C-alpha positions in Angstrom: 20.2 18.3 -3.3 17.3 16.1 -2.2 18.1 14.1 0.6 17.3 10.7 -0.4 20.2 11.2 -3.5 22.9 11.6 -0.7 25.6 8.8 -0.8 24.8 7.2 2.4 27.6 7.0 5.3 27.5 3.4 5.9 25.9 0.0 5.2 23.5 0.4 7.9 22.0 3.3 6.8 21.5 1.7 3.2 19.6 -1.2 5.0 17.5 1.1 7.1 16.4 2.8 4.3 15.8 -0.4 2.3 13.8 -1.5 5.4 11.6 1.7 5.5 10.9 1.3 1.8 9.9 -2.4 2.2 7.8 -1.5 5.1 5.9 1.4 3.1 5.3 -1.1 0.2 4.1 -3.9 2.3 1.3 -1.2 3.7 0.3 0.1 0.6 -0.1 -3.4 -0.7 -2.1 -4.2 2.2 -4.3 -1.0 1.8 -4.7 -2.0 -1.9 -5.9 -5.4 -0.9 -8.3 -4.2 1.7 -9.7 -1.8 -1.2 -10.2 -4.5 -3.6 -12.0 -6.5 -0.8 -14.3 -3.6 0.0 -14.9 -2.9 -3.7 -15.9 -6.8 -4.6 -18.2 -6.8 -1.6 -19.9 -3.7 -2.8 -20.6 -5.1 -6.0 -21.8 -8.4 -4.5 -24.0 -6.4 -2.4 -25.4 -4.2 -5.4 -26.3 -7.5 -7.2 -28.0 -9.0 -4.2 -30.0 -5.8 -3.4 -33.1 -5.0 -5.3 -32.5 -2.3 -8.0 -35.9 -0.7 -7.6 -35.8 2.0 -5.0 
């Protein structure tokens, strides 16, 4: 059986699992935000720079 579907032994295990999930989600959200920033800056640069090269 997969480990994540085991019945947790106690509440603290549940809480620590939830905390790990929360940390993971906030990290990936942060990464997505940075990626979006980079993309929009890239688009801005491409509009500023001359097209003919």
